[in-house]
Every structure is written in C-alpha cells, then in structure tokens.
C-alpha positions in Angstrom: 67.9 153.3 182.5 71.2 153.3 180.3 71.9 151.1 177.3 71.1 147.7 179.4 67.4 148.4 177.9 68.2 147.7 174.5 67.1 144.1 175.0 63.9 142.4 175.9 63.0 141.7 179.3 64.0 137.9 178.9 67.2 138.5 176.7 70.2 138.8 178.7 74.1 138.9 178.2 77.2 138.0 179.4 80.1 140.0 178.7 84.1 139.9 178.9 85.4 137.9 181.2 82.2 136.0 182.2 81.6 135.0 178.8 85.0 133.8 178.4 84.4 132.0 181.5 81.2 130.0 180.6 83.0 129.3 177.0 85.9 127.8 178.7 84.4 126.1 181.3 81.5 124.6 178.8 84.2 123.6 176.3 86.5 121.6 178.9 83.4 119.7 180.6 82.6 118.3 177.2 86.7 117.1 176.9 86.2 115.9 179.7 83.1 113.6 179.1 85.0 112.0 176.1 88.3 112.4 177.7 87.9 108.7 179.6 86.6 107.0 176.3 90.7 107.7 174.6 92.5 104.7 174.1 92.6 101.0 174.4 92.0 101.5 177.7 89.0 104.1 177.3 86.0 103.1 178.6 82.6 102.8 176.9 79.7 105.6 177.5 76.0 104.1 178.1 73.6 107.0 176.2 70.0 106.6 176.9 67.2 108.2 174.8 64.3 110.0 176.8 61.7 109.5 174.2 59.4 106.7 173.8 61.3 103.1 174.8 64.3 105.0 176.3 66.9 103.1 173.2 70.2 102.5 175.2 72.8 102.7 173.3 76.8 101.8 174.4 79.7 103.0 172.3 83.0 104.8 173.0 83.3 106.6 169.4 83.6 110.1 170.4 81.7 111.4 167.5 78.2 108.9 168.8 78.4 110.4 172.2 78.8 113.8 171.2 75.5 113.6 168.6 73.4 112.5 171.2 73.7 115.4 173.7 72.0 117.8 174.4 73.4 120.5 175.7 72.4 124.0 177.0 76.0 125.9 177.2 76.3 127.6 173.8 80.8 127.4 173.9 79.8 123.4 174.6 77.6 123.6 171.4 80.6 125.3 169.4 82.3 122.3 170.4 79.4 120.0 169.6 77.6 121.6 167.0 80.6 122.8 165.1 80.6 119.1 164.8 84.6 118.9 164.8 83.7 115.4 165.6 80.9 114.6 163.0 83.8 116.2 160.4 86.6 114.1 161.9 84.1 111.2 161.7 82.7 111.6 157.7 86.0 113.0 156.1 88.5 110.7 158.4 86.8 108.3 160.1 88.9 107.8 163.0 90.4 110.6 166.1 86.9 112.1 167.2 87.7 111.7 170.8 91.2 113.2 170.2 90.3 115.8 168.5 87.6 117.0 171.0 90.0 116.4 173.9 92.7 118.3 172.1 90.6 121.5 171.6 89.5 121.1 175.4 93.2 120.7 176.4 93.8 123.9 174.1 91.0 126.3 176.0 92.7 125.0 179.4 95.6 126.1 178.2 94.4 129.6 176.9 92.7 130.3 180.0 95.5 130.6 182.4 96.9 132.7 179.4 93.8 135.1 179.5 94.1 134.8 183.4 97.9 136.5 182.8 96.4 138.9 180.5 97.4 137.9 177.3 95.0 139.3 174.7 92.9 136.6 172.9 94.3 137.5 169.4 97.7 137.2 170.5 97.1 133.3 172.0 95.6 132.9 168.7 98.1 134.1 166.1 100.7 131.5 168.9 98.5 128.6 168.5 98.4 129.2 164.5 102.1 129.6 164.3 102.2 126.3 166.6 99.8 124.3 164.6 102.0 125.0 161.4 105.0 124.2 163.2 103.9 120.6 164.5 102.4 119.7 161.4 105.8 120.2 159.5 107.2 118.0 162.6 104.9 115.3 161.3 105.3 116.0 158.0 109.5 115.2 158.1 108.7 112.0 160.0 106.2 110.7 158.1 106.8 107.3 155.8 105.1 106.4 152.8 105.5 102.1 151.3 102.8 103.2 148.8 105.8 101.4 146.5 106.2 98.8 148.2 102.9 96.5 148.3 104.1 94.2 150.6 104.7 97.1 153.4 102.0 99.0 152.3 99.7 96.0 153.0 101.4 95.8 156.3 101.1 99.5 157.5 97.6 98.8 156.3 97.1 96.0 158.5 98.7 98.2 161.2 96.6 101.2 161.2 93.3 98.5 161.1 94.6 96.7 164.0 95.8 100.0 166.1 91.9 101.8 165.2 90.2 98.7 166.3 92.6 98.3 169.8 90.7 101.1 170.9 87.0 100.0 170.7 84.7 96.7 171.2 86.7 94.9 168.7 90.0 94.7 170.2 90.0 91.8 171.2 89.6 90.5 167.7 91.4 92.9 166.1 93.8 90.5 163.7 90.8 89.0 162.6 88.5 92.2 161.7 92.1 94.1 160.6 92.1 91.5 158.1 88.4 91.6 156.9 88.7 96.0 157.2 91.7 95.6 154.7 90.5 93.2 152.7 87.2 94.9 151.9 89.4 98.1 151.6 92.0 96.7 149.0 89.1 95.6 146.5 87.8 99.1 146.2 91.0 99.9 144.4 92.0 103.3 145.8 88.0 104.6 146.1 87.3 106.2 149.3 83.3 105.2 148.4 82.7 103.2 151.0 78.9 102.5 149.6 80.0 98.9 148.1 80.9 97.4 151.3 78.1 96.4 152.8 77.5 95.5 156.5 75.1 92.8 157.6 74.6 92.4 161.1 72.8 89.1 162.3 72.6 88.3 165.6 74.2 84.9 167.4 77.1 83.7 166.9 80.4 86.0 168.3 82.3 88.6 167.0 84.8 85.7 166.2 82.4 84.1 163.5 82.2 87.8 161.2 83.0 87.4 157.8 83.7 89.0 154.4 81.8 87.7 151.6 82.6 88.8 147.8 79.9 89.6 146.4 76.4 91.2 147.3 73.6 89.7 150.3 70.5 91.1 150.2 68.5 89.9 153.5 65.5 88.5 152.0 64.2 85.2 151.7 63.3 83.3 148.3 59.6 83.0 147.5 57.7 79.8 147.7 57.7 78.0 144.1 60.7 79.8 142.6 64.2 78.7 141.5 66.7 78.8 144.4 69.7 79.2 142.1 70.3 80.7 138.7 73.5 81.2 136.9 74.5 84.1 134.9 71.5 86.0 135.8 70.1 88.9 134.4 68.7 91.3 137.2 65.6 94.0 136.5 66.0 96.2 139.5 62.7 98.2 140.0 60.6 100.2 141.8 57.1 100.1 141.4 53.4 98.5 142.7 52.9 94.6 141.8 49.6 94.7 144.0 46.9 96.0 141.9 45.4 92.7 140.7 42.5 92.5 143.2 40.4 95.4 143.9 41.1 97.0 147.6 38.9 97.0 149.4 39.8 100.4 151.4 40.9 102.4 148.4 38.4 101.6 145.7 34.4 102.7 145.8 32.7 100.9 143.1 28.8 100.9 142.5 27.5 97.8 141.1 24.1 96.4 140.4 25.7 92.6 140.7 28.4 90.6 142.0 29.6 89.6 138.9 30.0 93.1 137.7 32.5 93.0 140.7 34.5 90.3 139.5 34.9 91.4 135.8 37.1 94.8 137.4 38.9 92.0 139.4 39.4 90.7 136.1 40.4 93.5 134.4 42.4 94.4 137.0 44.3 91.3 136.7 44.3 91.2 133.2 46.4 94.4 133.5 48.9 92.9 135.8 49.5 89.8 133.3 50.4 92.3 130.9 53.0 94.8 132.9 54.4 90.9 134.4 54.9 89.9 130.7 56.5 93.4 130.0 58.5 92.9 132.6 59.4 89.3 131.6 60.1 90.8 128.0 63.7 92.2 129.0 64.8 88.5 129.0 65.4 88.8 132.7 66.1 85.9 135.3 65.5 87.6 138.2 63.5 90.6 139.6 64.1 92.5 142.9 61.2 95.3 144.2 61.3 97.9 146.4 57.1 96.9 146.5 55.3 94.5 147.2 54.7 91.9 144.9 51.0 89.9 145.1 50.8 86.0 144.5 49.1 86.5 141.3 52.3 88.4 139.6 54.4 86.0 142.0 52.8 83.2 140.5 53.4 84.1 136.8 57.3 85.2 137.8 57.8 81.6 139.0 55.9 80.0 135.9 58.5 82.1 133.6 61.3 80.3 136.2 62.2 84.2 137.1 63.2 84.7 140.4 61.3 87.1 142.1 62.0 89.2 145.5 59.9 91.9 146.8 60.1 94.6 149.6 63.6 94.7 149.1 64.7 97.5 151.5 66.0 100.7 149.7 69.5 100.8 151.1 69.6 97.3 149.7 67.8 97.7 146.4 69.8 101.1 145.3 73.5 99.3 146.4 71.7 96.0 144.8 71.4 98.0 141.2 75.0 100.0 142.2 76.9 96.6 142.5 75.2 94.5 139.7 75.8 97.3 137.4 71.9 97.7 136.9 70.0 101.0 137.1 66.3 100.9 138.8 63.8 101.2 136.8 60.0 101.9 137.2 58.3 101.7 133.5 58.7 98.6 131.1 57.4 100.2 127.9 61.0 100.3 126.2 63.2 97.4 127.4 66.6 98.7 125.4 66.5 101.9 127.5 66.6 99.9 130.6 70.2 98.5 132.3 70.0 96.0 133.6 72.2 94.3 136.3 74.1 91.4 136.4 75.7 88.9 138.4 76.9 85.2 137.8 75.6 83.2 140.7 72.1 84.0 142.6 72.2 81.3 145.9 69.9 80.6 148.9 72.1 81.0 152.3 71.9 80.5 155.6 73.3 82.6 157.9 72.6 81.6 161.7 68.8 80.7 161.8 68.4 83.1 158.6 68.3 82.5 154.4 69.4 85.3 153.0 70.4 85.7 148.7 73.2 85.7 147.9 74.6 87.1 144.5 78.2 86.6 143.6 80.4 87.2 140.7 78.7 90.7 139.8 79.6 94.0 137.4 81.5 95.6 140.2 84.8 93.9 141.6 85.0 96.1 144.3 81.6 95.3 145.8 81.7 92.7 149.2 79.7 92.2 152.4 80.7 92.0 155.7 78.8 89.9 157.8 79.0 90.8 161.6 77.7 87.9 164.0 77.6 89.1 167.5 75.7 88.5 170.7 73.2 91.2 170.9 72.0 94.0 169.0 74.1 96.2 171.1 77.4 94.8 170.2 76.6 94.3 166.6 75.5 98.3 166.5 78.9 98.9 168.4 81.1 96.7 166.0 79.2 98.2 162.8 80.6 101.4 164.2 84.0 100.2 164.8 84.8 98.4 161.8 82.8 101.5 159.7 86.0 103.7 161.6 88.6 101.2 160.4 87.4 101.5 156.5 87.1 105.1 156.7 91.0 105.4 158.1 91.8 102.7 155.3 90.4 103.9 152.7 92.0 107.4 153.1 95.0 105.7 153.7 95.0 104.0 150.6 95.0 107.2 148.8 97.4 109.1 151.1 99.8 107.0 152.4 101.6 108.5 155.1 102.0 106.8 157.7 103.0 107.6 161.4 103.7 105.8 165.1 100.5 105.9 166.9 100.9 105.3 170.8 101.2 109.1 171.6 104.2 109.5 169.6 103.0 112.0 167.2 101.9 114.0 169.5 105.4 114.0 171.5 107.1 114.8 168.4 104.9 117.6 167.9 105.6 118.8 171.1 108.8 118.7 170.9 109.3 120.8 168.0 106.7 123.5 169.1 108.3 124.0 171.9 111.9 124.7 170.4 109.7 127.1 168.2 108.4 128.5 171.7 112.1 129.4 172.5 112.6 130.9 169.6 109.9 133.4 169.4 110.2 136.1 171.0 107.2 138.2 172.4 104.0 137.2 174.1 103.4 135.1 171.1 105.5 132.2 172.9 103.3 131.6 176.1 100.8 130.4 173.4 103.1 128.2 171.7 104.4 126.6 175.1 100.7 126.3 175.9 99.9 124.6 173.2 102.7 121.8 173.0 101.7 121.5 176.7 98.1 120.3 175.3 99.3 118.2 172.8 101.2 116.5 175.9 97.6 115.8 177.0 96.3 113.2 174.7 99.6 110.8 175.8 99.2 111.5 179.5 95.0 110.9 178.9 95.9 107.5 177.1 98.2 106.8 180.0 96.0 107.6 182.5 92.7 105.9 181.5 95.0 102.9 181.5 95.7 103.6 185.0 99.4 104.0 184.7 101.0 107.1 186.1 101.4 109.4 183.5 103.5 111.9 185.3 106.2 109.1 185.2 105.6 107.8 182.1 105.1 111.3 179.9 108.9 112.6 181.7 110.5 109.0 180.2 108.8 109.7 176.6 110.2 113.3 176.6 113.7 112.1 177.7 113.5 109.5 174.7 112.5 112.0 172.5 115.6 113.8 172.8 117.3 111.1 170.7 116.8 111.5 167.0 114.5 109.1 165.2 113.6 107.7 168.2 110.1 105.3 167.8 109.3 105.8 171.9 106.0 105.4 173.1 103.0 104.4 175.3 102.8 101.0 175.3 99.8 100.4 177.8 99.9 96.9 177.7 102.9 96.4 179.3 102.3 100.0 181.2 105.7 101.6 180.0 107.8 102.8 177.2 107.7 101.1 174.8 109.2 100.9 171.0 106.2 101.3 168.6 107.9 100.0 165.7 108.5 96.8 167.4 104.6 96.5 168.3 103.4 98.0 165.2 101.1 100.8 166.2 100.6 102.7 163.5 98.3 105.7 162.4 97.3 107.5 159.4 98.7 111.3 159.0 96.0 112.2 157.2 94.0 111.4 160.9 96.5 113.1 162.9 96.6 116.0 160.4 93.0 116.6 160.7 92.7 116.1 164.7 95.2 118.7 165.2 93.8 121.6 162.2 90.4 120.9 162.9 91.1 121.2 167.5 93.0 124.1 166.8 90.6 125.6 164.6 87.7 125.2 167.0 89.4 126.4 169.5 90.4 129.7 167.8 86.6 130.1 167.2 85.4 129.9 171.1 89.1 131.8 172.4 87.3 135.0 170.0 84.2 135.3 172.0 83.7 138.1 174.1 80.2 138.4 174.6 77.2 136.1 174.7 73.9 136.9 174.1 70.7 134.9 174.7 67.7 136.5 172.5 64.4 136.6 173.9 62.1 134.2 172.7 59.4 135.2 169.9 56.0 136.0 171.1 52.8 134.6 169.0 50.9 137.8 168.4 46.9 137.3 169.3 45.1 138.3 166.1 42.1 140.1 166.9 
C-alpha cells in the first residue's frame, strides 16, 4: 500500500518533472493565445459566452480576453488567476498583453534550463538579477519633460497615439489621442478617472466622437418642465416618489365603501404633496432622483418650475453628485444639512436620435464627458476599452512623467544590458540571465511576426543598431523595417514598462517554484439519517 493511500480515491498528485511540465505547457499556451494580439498589427479575438443569449465580445485587450477564459490547467490559472494582466490593467491600464507574453517567454526559456539540470532556485535568482539590471537600464534612458509644458503635452499625445495604435481606434488615433489628452489634462494630476464619463451612442462613425466639458445624463426632460435652467441648484436624491397612489399589489385595505378608499388615496396624496414641498423648500431648481417619480409629484415640480429627472441610473447619479459638488440625500427634513450641487446651465441636447440632459459649468472643473459614436454596440464596447486604456496610461504618466521610446526599443535596450550582465556573472546563474535577455527580445519579435515581417532579420538588424550609444531604433511596423522611434513619435510610459517587467518576472517565478500539483477530491455530502 505504501504512502500512496494518503489521498482519497479521487485525489491525485503530479510530482517533480511532470508537475513542472504541466505548468510550463499551460502557461506557454496562454501566452501563445494572446500573443497574436500584440502590437499595431495584432489581430482581435471573438469571445463567445456559453450562457443564455451567447453574447459575443470582439476585443484585443489582453485583460479582457484572459478574464473570459475558463481554464483547467492549474499553472495557466496562476497566470490568469494571479491576474497579472488584470492588475496591470487596473494599475497602469496598458501592457496587458505584453505582460502575459513576457511571462510565457520567461517560462519557455526556464523550461530549457531545467532540462539542462539547472535548479529552479538558481534560475529564479538569475531572473531577479536580470530584472533589476533591466530596470536600471531603462532608468538611465528615460526622458522627463515635466518642466516643459509644451514638450510634455506632445509626449502625452505620442503616448496616447502609441497606446491606441494597437487598438480598434488606430485609424483615428490623432482624434482620440487628442480627446484622451484633453480629458486627462483636465484632471490636473489626479488619477481618479471617475470624473471622466464615457457615454456610448450607436450611430455615426467613430470620428464623430467628441469631448464635452461638463456632464451628460442619459435621460429625457419630462413633459411640461423647463427645458433650460441657468445657475442651477441641484438636489440629488435617492427616495421613493411613487407613493401617492394606493398600489393594488402592495396594500390590503378592507373598506366598506369606495369613498373610504378614495380617502386613503387622498391622504397618500397629501403626504406626497408635503414631501414635495419639503424638497422645494431647499430652494432648488433641479431635482434628480434615482427612483421613479409619479405624474402627481412631477406635476407639482413642474408647477414650481423645477426640473425633475427620474430614474437616473446609480452610476450616473453618483457621478453627478461628485461632479456638481452635491451629496445624495434621502431625507429632506433639515435643508441646511443637505449639500446641494451647482452648475451654470442645464439644457437638453440631441446626440444622434436621442435626447440627453447636459450640465455645463459644473463645480468640479475637471469633469468631462466623452461621447463615443460608432456603427454597432461591439465597436463601441471595444472603443470604450481602448479609450479607457489610453486614459489610464495618460493619468499615470501625468504623475510619473518619465517617458521611453516604444516599438520594441525598450526591450532591446534591456536585452543588451542584461546580456552584458550575463557575461560578467560567474556560475550557473549566467545561463538564467542570458535566457532572460532572450525572453525580452521575444516582444519585438512578436510585434514583427504579427505584422507578417521577417522577425529574425529585423531583430538581428535592431541588435546591431543598438550597439551604438543612444540609438533610438525600433521596429517600424508600417514600413516593415527598422525605424527611428524619435522621428516616428512612438513613445511609451516608463511606468507601464516597469510594471510589465516586474509583474511578468514575478509571475514566472511563482510558476517556477512549483514542484507538485495536488488535485483534491471533491467533498461528499453526507446523507444524514
């Protein structure tokens, strides 16, 4: 019997080599899956859910693809489940694909080293040294134009265009780059993207998208209410305004004649009237409610010349309160303690076929709304994801204004330094360090491969170019040759690159440390007598 019987029948374990094999293969498969979406010529994936309705998403955003995968392989789950791409997405917004590809390549190299009888811990310490060295190499080459506002703005513009060039918006990247830069400049250094609202309206083409200074609420103005209000005082509320009728379903009332029922209804109406008067007593001229407003209170508001907006969705109402400087109220007994929102003008505007309510001149100067137009919902969803990536990267760059060239340039710079470190390092670690440099080169290789270029030839040329000091060479995917990144204006944020490097190294390290995979037996329900 021996030790094997420790586990229950359905549990199993994989040891040593087999476990490591399984984990390498799984992680590399995931990397190969998202590899083809990397770079300006990366392709999109269609994700179809198996649930009811079988919804379809079209995307090339690494994080979105990985979020939708249901995977059986445990190591692949570590790559997806430790969420390196999701963390990358939340933290810096871009580089979600790069981070998975780099981690996959590191493991591909590690597999060869393990096969050559190098202990995983040796590989890990080599990788650590290499990552440190790569980061230092980038630090020496960063450009920081924070002092020069003109240059800094053009840096931001370049970064926005580089980020968007691998997404669906690449055709109009100047237009959207400008939108994103304007929106982020209004934030004045805050990384809170809450005050940038994105509204998607099907119709028109992507070029028709625009940035609006102010806040747009996706609602219509009610009948008989003022269509335009200047110097608005806004009360944002979350309260029931539908109690003026006896609800047939909710209430059970026993009465001996219909007139009694009418009395009850009259009392309800009176209560409602009092509530409306309390609200009006706040001295407001716009009332936004999250819940329904029935005709009766709406009529009362209209008589008082107050614009009443009902059913504003929660996201909209939270944002509206934030942007106009108000707070969401639900009781109205002491008006002095309620913080009202303010804005200069409320009016109704048309976008495409729909009427929306536009608040301009809001308290919080940094608020703005980006209205996306596009042919279909799928296009709009993908455009929103792309724009969100650009906004994240830019808001991070405003805080940490260090900038690098893009197009595979940072990877080549890092690979060159890491290679030199490998030559100086004695012992087995040097193999791991050298492997790290090969993994770094995989990113420009993939960019070239996806564009259908001869990657071996291009990378060899790039490496030769990079032997010169201060050389700005990277891959120019459009002309299919080695190009000057400074002239082409292809830039990336240092923060993104650093996050990619460190996250990928740590994820690869985590999978390398595994030497056993134990699958537990499912718990049985015990039949209780």
